[in-house]
N, C-alpha and C positions, 0 to 999 in steps of 0.2 A: 087444103089437105095434101094435094099433089105436090105443091112446092115444098111443104114441110117434109114430106116423105122423101122427096128427091134429095133435099139437103142432108137428111139423116143418112140416106144410102151413100151419098157422096162422101160424108165424113167417115163412115164405116169402111168404105173402099179405100180412102186415103190412109187410114190407120193400118189397114191390112197391107197396103203396099209398103208403108214405111217400116213395117216389121220384117219385110222380106230382105234376105241377104245381109243381115246384121252380123257383125263380127265381135267376138269376145276377145278383148285385149288383156294382157297380163298387167297387174298393178304397176309394175316397174316401168311399163311403157308410157305411163302418164306423168312421169316425174322429170322435171328439169332441174339443173343445178346452178346455183350462184354461190359466189364466195361470201362468207360471213366475215364481218369485221366488228370489233368492239363498238358498242353503242350504235348498232345498226338502225338506220333511220328509214322508216316506211311512212310515206305520206299518203293518207287516204283522201281522195277527192270523190265526190259523189253527186249524182243528180244534176249533171251538166245540161242535159236536154237541148242540145244544139239543133237548130233547124235552118233551112235554107234562107229564111228571111232575116236571120240574125246578123248583127254586126260582129263577126267573129274576131276581128282585130281588137275591138273593145273588150270582148270577153277574154281574149288571150292576155291582154295587158293586165286585166284584173287577176287572172290566175297566176300571172308572173309574180304578183305581190306575195302570194302564199308559197309558191314554189321556191322563190328566191329566199324567203325567210326560213323555210324548212330545211333547205339543203339536203334533199333526200338521197338515199342510196337506191331506193325503189319507190316508184309511184304506182299505187293501185287505185283504179277508178271503179267504184262499186256500183255500176249499173246506171241505167237511164242516161246513157251517153247522148241519145238522139231522140227527137220528136219531129216528124215531118222533115227529115233530112234526106238528101240525095247522096250518091256515092262521092261526089265532089266534096261535100261538107264533111263526110266521114274521113276522107283522105286528108283533108286539111287539119282535122283534130289530131289524127295520128302523126302527121308530119310535125305538128306543134309539139306534141308530147316527146317525140323522138329527138327534137332539137334541144331539149333541156339537159341532155347529157347523162341523166340517170336512167337506170333500167326502169321499164314501165310495163304494166299489164292492165287488163280490164276483165271484169265479168259483166254479164248482161242483166238488164232489168226488164220490167214488164213493158215499158214504152219502146224498147229497142226493136220491136216488131212493127211499130207504127211509123214506118219509113218508106222511102221509095226504092228500097232494096230488101232482100230477104236476110234473115239472121244467118242463114247458111252462107250467103255471099260474104257477110261480115266475118264469119268464122274462117272461111277459106282465105280471105284477104290477110287476116292477122296471122294465120298459120304460116304464111309465106313471107311475112313482113321482114324478118331479120333485124339487123341493126341493134338498137337498144330494146326492142320489143321482146318480152318473155311471155310466150303464149303457146298453148298446145291443146288441141281438141281433135279427137277422132270423129270424123263425120260419118264413119261407117259402123260405129260401135252400137252395142245393144243397150245403151244408157240414154235416157232423155236429157236434154240440155245441150248447150253449145259452148260452154266454158267450164269444163270440169277437168282440172289437172292440179298437180302439186309442184311446189318448188322446194327443193332441199337447199337450205343455207348451210354451206359446208366449211369446216375448218380443216383444211388439207383433205385427207380421205374420210374424215369423220363427219357424220351428219349432226349438225348442232341444233337446228330447229327446222320445222317443216311448215310451209305455208300452203293451205288449201284454198284454191280459187274455185268457186262453185257457182253453178247456174241455178238460182231459185225459181227459174221458169217464169212464165208470163201470166196467162189467164186460164182459168178452169171453166169449161162449159159443160161439165158432166152432171154430177149429182148436185152441184150448186154452181152459180155463176159468180165469179169473183177472182181474187188473186190465186195463182197456182201455188204449188207446194213441192218440196223435195220428194221425189218418187222413191219407191222401194229399192230400185236398182242403184240409184245414186247413194242411198244410205248404205247399201251393201258395199258399193265401191269404196266409200270412205272407210268403212270397217276393214276392208281388204287391204287398202293402202297403209293404214295404221299397222296392221299385222305384218305386212310385207316389210315395212320400214323397221319395225321392231326386230324382225328376224335379221335384217341387214345390220342392225346395231347391236349385235351379240345378245339379243333377248331383252334389251332395255328399251322401254317406250320412249320415243322421241317427242318432246313437247312441240305443240303446234299452235298456230293461229289460223283463223278461217275468215275468208272474205266472200261476201255474197250480197244480194240486193234486198230482198223482202225479209223482214224480221220473222223469226219463228213465233208460233203462237204463245210460247212461254214469256214473251216480252211483257205481257200484261201482268202475269203473276210476279215477275221480277220487279216491276215498278210498284205494284200495289203492296208487296211485302216490304220493300224498302221504305215506303211511306209509312207503313204501320210499325216499323221498328223490328220486324221479324229478323232474327239472327241469320237466316238463310240468305238474306238480300241486303246489300249495303250500297247506298247511293255514292258513287265515286266522284261524279261530276255532272253538272249540267241541269237542264230543265226540260219539262214536257210542255210543248206548246200546242199539241194537237193529239187527238186519239190515235193510238197505234193502229196500223192497218195490216195485220198479218193475214195469212190465209185462214179461211173458215175451218178447213179440215186440218187436223193435227196428225201428221204421219209419224210422229214419235221419234223424229231425228234426234231431238235433245236427249232422249233416253239412251240412244246408242252413243252419243258424244260423251255422256257421263260414264257409261260402262267402259269405254275404251281408254279413258284417263290420259288422253293426249292433249286435247285442245283446251287452252286456258283463256282464249279471247276470241270473240266473234264480232266482226265489224261489217256493218251493213248501212243502208240508206233508206230510200223510199218515202219516209215521212219527213218533209222538209223543215218542219218547225220543231223537231225534236233533236236534241244534241246530247242527251244524257247517257251516262255509263252507269250500269248497275252490275256489281259483282254478285251473281246469283249462283248459289251452290258451288262457289269457287271459280266460276267462269265469268269474265267480263262480257256482258251484253252491251255493245257500244254502237249507238247511232253515230254515223259520220256527220260532218258539217257541210251543208249544201254549198256547192262551189261556184255557182253563178246565180244571177237573178232571174233565170228563166222559169216560166210556169207560175209558181208562187213561192214566196220567200219571206223571211224576216230581215229587216235592215240590219239587225244586230247579230244575225246568225248566218253569215256567209264567209267562206274561206276554206278551211281544211283542218285536218288533225294529223300531227306526226306521232307515230307510235315508235318509241325508242326501245329497242330490244337490247337488254344488257347481258353481260357474260354469265350471270347467274339465272338467266331465263326470265327474270322479272321484266316488266315493261313500265315505262313512264310515258306521260302524254304531254304534248305541247299543242296548244290550241291557237289557231291563226284566224283572226277576224279582220275583215277589211270591208270597205264600202266602195261603190262605184264613183263616189266623189273623188277618190284618190287617183282616178285615171281619166278624169275629164281634161 
């Protein structure tokens, strides 16, 4: 009883402390700019799960196969970068990504707190990284998560497309124990950034793509309706090799996404044996392709996906599959 009560009190106290001194930043402060060019190539890597006991050079050679094939303009790693990693391992991954010559960024997954450093350290390190890294997060803001920002792909002074990089958070220990979800303030932030960007774009909504780690609860409806032939959902690509693991609680983020009429594709990871894309209510729900053999994997489902963004705002996909036999 005493131990449980002490833990509860400590948790409440920690939450109270974390809510003190928070700052509200304007939507525009969260936005970074990159130049757009025709057929812009975004390589999604996901669920790398590097740890201190791994042969990183072997993994880097394996990832080289996908990156060299993709020839990306931007690399986005959608969470679960690490499991039981030290700062040294984290720095080696970032140095590797930076060496590839493309711009690169990351969002965080549920396993990125299971390390020998804090997610706050990770955020601070990336905020200061510079070079080819494209990352921004306010550690003093009033929003949960450690990787919430947007990238404007610009044609001259005009915003062509917007990329949302968001933190789907890690674990929930409140009304249920399980995977966490997008919080109310994150959903409001997304809405505010869309509105702000629309205002900057002479009142016209800018199309956007979104990258995060844990799929939204609607992933099950999307798959089931596609399998049933429902016109709301069309299977674009891939297969389902395991049950989806979204959060138990639905914070209705998808409802807001539909209302804002900006985002046309959502790219995530988390479930290593799924690589399917379903267009659901006009939006691509797209699992990434697991990018190493760490934790659990399918031999036929490792590599990455290139999202090619075209001048008419449509996207096409290139899928990269490799095996570790190629780097022996």
